[in-house]
C-alpha positions as CSV (number, residue, x, y, z in Angstrom):
1,M,18.7,57.1,65.9
2,L,18.0,57.6,62.2
3,M,14.7,59.5,63.1
4,L,16.6,61.8,65.5
5,S,19.3,62.5,62.9
6,G,16.7,63.5,60.4
7,V,14.9,65.8,62.9
8,L,18.3,67.4,63.8
9,A,19.2,68.0,60.1
10,F,15.8,69.5,59.4
11,A,16.1,71.8,62.4
12,Q,19.4,73.2,61.2
13,N,18.1,74.2,57.8
14,R,15.8,77.1,58.6
15,V,14.6,80.2,56.6
16,V,15.3,83.6,57.9
17,T,13.6,86.7,56.4
18,G,14.0,90.3,57.2
19,K,14.9,93.8,56.0
20,V,18.1,95.8,55.8
21,T,17.8,99.5,56.8
22,D,20.0,102.4,57.7
23,A,20.1,104.4,61.0
24,S,17.0,106.4,59.9
25,G,15.0,103.3,59.0
26,A,15.2,103.8,55.3
27,P,15.8,100.6,53.3
28,I,19.2,99.8,51.9
29,P,18.8,98.2,48.5
30,F,20.9,95.2,47.2
31,A,22.7,94.6,50.5
32,T,24.7,91.3,50.8
33,I,23.6,88.8,53.4
34,T,26.1,86.0,54.2
35,E,25.7,83.1,56.6
36,T,28.5,83.3,59.1
37,G,31.2,80.7,58.5
38,V,29.5,79.2,55.5
39,R,29.7,80.2,51.8
40,N,26.0,80.9,51.6
41,V,25.2,84.4,50.2
42,V,22.0,86.1,49.1
43,V,21.3,89.7,47.9
44,A,18.5,91.9,49.2
45,D,16.0,93.4,46.7
46,A,15.5,97.0,45.9
47,N,13.4,97.5,49.0
48,G,16.0,95.9,51.3
49,N,14.0,92.7,51.9
50,Y,15.9,89.4,52.0
51,S,15.3,85.7,52.6
52,I,18.1,83.2,53.3
53,R,18.1,79.5,54.2
54,L,20.6,78.9,56.9
55,R,22.4,75.6,56.7
56,G,24.0,75.7,60.2
57,T,23.5,77.2,63.6
58,G,25.4,80.4,62.9
59,G,24.1,83.9,62.3
60,V,24.3,86.2,59.3
61,T,26.7,89.0,58.3
62,V,25.1,91.9,56.4
63,S,27.2,94.3,54.4
64,A,26.6,97.1,51.8
65,I,28.7,99.7,50.0
66,G,29.3,102.7,52.1
67,Y,28.2,101.0,55.4
68,N,30.0,99.1,58.1
69,A,29.3,95.3,58.1
70,T,27.4,93.9,61.0
71,T,26.8,90.4,62.3
72,N,23.5,89.1,63.8
73,D,22.9,85.8,65.6
74,A,19.6,85.4,63.7
75,S,17.9,83.7,66.6
76,G,14.4,84.3,65.2
77,S,12.8,83.8,61.8
78,D,12.3,87.5,61.2
79,V,15.5,89.6,61.5
80,T,15.7,93.3,60.7
81,V,19.3,94.6,60.5
82,S,20.3,98.2,60.8
83,L,23.6,99.3,59.2
84,V,25.7,102.3,60.2
85,R,27.3,104.4,57.4
86,G,31.0,104.1,57.4
87,E,32.9,107.3,58.1
88,G,36.0,106.2,56.1
89,A,34.0,105.2,53.0
90,L,34.8,108.3,51.0
91,Q,34.9,108.4,47.2
92,E,38.1,109.2,45.3
93,V,38.8,112.9,45.2
94,V,40.5,114.6,42.2
95,V,42.3,117.9,42.4
96,T,41.2,120.0,39.4
97,A,41.7,123.6,38.4
98,L,42.9,126.1,41.0
99,G,43.2,123.3,43.6
100,I,39.4,122.6,43.6
101,Q,38.6,119.1,44.7
102,R,35.9,117.1,43.0
103,Q,34.8,113.5,43.0
104,R,35.8,111.6,40.0
105,K,32.2,110.7,39.0
106,D,31.3,114.4,38.9
107,L,33.9,115.2,36.2
108,G,33.0,115.3,32.6
109,Y,36.6,114.7,31.4
110,A,39.3,112.0,31.8
111,T,41.7,112.3,34.8
112,A,44.4,110.0,36.2
113,K,46.0,110.1,39.7
114,V,49.4,108.7,40.6
115,S,50.0,108.2,44.3
116,N,53.4,108.6,46.0
117,A,53.7,104.8,46.4
118,E,53.2,104.2,42.7
119,L,55.5,107.1,41.8
120,T,58.4,105.9,43.9
121,Q,57.9,102.2,43.4
122,S,61.0,101.7,41.2
123,S,63.1,104.4,43.0
124,P,63.2,106.9,40.0
125,V,65.8,109.6,40.0
126,N,63.2,112.2,39.1
127,V,59.5,112.6,38.7
128,A,59.5,112.5,34.9
129,N,61.0,109.0,34.9
130,G,58.6,108.0,37.7
131,L,55.6,108.9,35.5
132,Q,56.6,106.7,32.6
133,G,54.2,103.8,32.1
134,K,51.9,105.0,34.9
135,V,49.3,107.0,32.9
136,S,47.6,106.0,29.7
137,G,48.4,108.4,26.8
138,L,51.3,110.0,28.6
139,N,54.6,109.9,26.6
140,V,57.8,111.1,28.3
141,T,60.9,111.8,26.2
142,S,64.3,112.8,27.6
143,V,66.0,115.7,25.7
144,N,69.4,115.2,27.3
145,N,71.2,113.0,29.8
146,G,71.7,113.6,33.5
147,V,69.8,113.5,36.7
148,F,68.0,116.9,36.1
149,E,67.4,116.3,32.5
150,D,65.0,118.2,30.3
151,V,62.0,116.3,29.1
152,K,59.3,116.5,26.5
153,I,55.9,115.2,27.5
154,N,53.0,114.6,25.1
155,L,49.6,113.8,26.5
156,R,47.3,112.1,24.0
157,G,49.5,112.7,21.0
158,I,50.9,115.6,19.2
159,R,48.5,118.5,18.5
160,S,50.8,120.9,16.7
161,L,53.8,120.2,14.3
162,T,55.4,123.6,14.9
163,G,54.1,124.7,18.3
164,N,54.5,123.6,21.9
165,N,52.9,120.2,22.7
166,N,53.9,120.0,26.4
167,P,51.2,120.1,29.0
168,M,51.1,122.7,31.7
169,L,52.8,122.0,35.1
170,L,51.2,123.2,38.3
171,L,53.3,122.8,41.4
172,D,51.0,123.3,44.4
173,G,48.8,125.6,42.3
174,V,51.6,127.6,40.8
175,Q,52.3,127.4,37.1
176,T,55.9,126.2,36.6
177,S,58.2,125.4,33.7
178,L,57.8,121.8,32.7
179,N,61.6,121.3,32.9
180,F,61.4,121.9,36.6
181,L,59.6,118.5,36.9
182,S,63.0,116.8,36.8
183,S,64.3,118.8,39.8
184,I,61.5,117.8,42.2
185,N,62.4,115.0,44.7
186,P,59.9,112.2,44.1
187,Q,59.8,111.5,47.9
188,D,58.5,115.0,48.5
189,I,55.4,114.5,46.3
190,Q,52.1,113.4,47.8
191,D,50.4,112.7,44.5
192,V,50.2,113.7,40.8
193,T,47.0,114.4,39.0
194,I,46.8,114.4,35.2
195,L,44.0,116.4,33.6
196,K,43.6,115.1,30.1
197,G,42.4,117.4,27.4
198,A,41.7,121.1,27.2
199,S,38.2,120.8,28.7
200,G,39.7,119.7,32.1
201,A,41.8,122.8,32.4
202,A,39.9,125.4,30.4
203,I,40.2,127.9,33.3
204,Y,43.9,128.2,32.8
205,G,43.6,129.5,29.2
206,P,45.4,128.4,26.0
207,D,48.5,127.3,27.9
208,A,46.6,124.3,29.1
209,R,45.3,123.1,25.8
210,N,47.6,120.1,25.9
211,G,46.5,119.1,29.4
212,V,47.7,119.8,32.9
213,I,50.0,118.0,35.3
214,V,49.0,118.9,38.9
215,V,51.7,118.1,41.4
216,T,50.8,118.2,45.1
217,T,53.7,118.1,47.6
218,K,53.5,116.6,51.1
219,R,52.3,118.6,54.0
220,G,52.9,118.3,57.8
221,G,50.5,115.8,59.4
222,T,48.8,115.6,62.7
223,R,51.1,113.1,64.3
224,T,52.9,114.1,67.5
225,N,56.0,112.1,66.6
226,P,58.0,113.1,63.5
227,T,58.6,110.6,60.7
228,I,61.9,110.6,58.9
229,T,62.3,108.6,55.6
230,L,65.8,108.0,54.1
231,S,66.4,106.8,50.6
232,R,69.4,106.7,48.3
233,T,69.9,106.2,44.6
234,T,73.4,105.5,43.2
């Protein structure tokens, strides 16, 4: 019985080698190979080659950034796994000058994006109050009291002691007075993009030297059934 137990334990610990490729056969570097059901993980090399010692009778799950994970039973000792690129694995897109969309990594300046869920998390009465504490370097100061109060916004400090330090407000691509920010219903906003510094908004001229607040409102979707959202602030 002891001899059979030793043979069984030796048979369960086996080494599986292989390669991780994409649909065209090109290797996928540094993919993650995990034994199914066991905390046993290895990483493929730069050429997609891997070697893992399986502790049980399960297979392997292979995953990589930008690809859909797949599970293989690993019945043999040489297993080549092909991954399919995920359609939903898109990089974060930032709305820049004139509504042009760019990936965040392609920009040479700092940006910040506030989604509708973050903006309306504390049920603010206006957008200006909803932006407080959401963006680094953004300081919102109320000029008067009221629901539609006038605000002063400084982005990355004061640049002029006598001039205007407010950033430019763009509402769906149209330049608008900054005080109109308090009149927009936060529930109607899809997201808010903050372009920090003059380099991020140089196309708009000297009015954007203090940065730009790009507000994008919601659009009609492709759903067949309408969606109604009701909220109230007292």
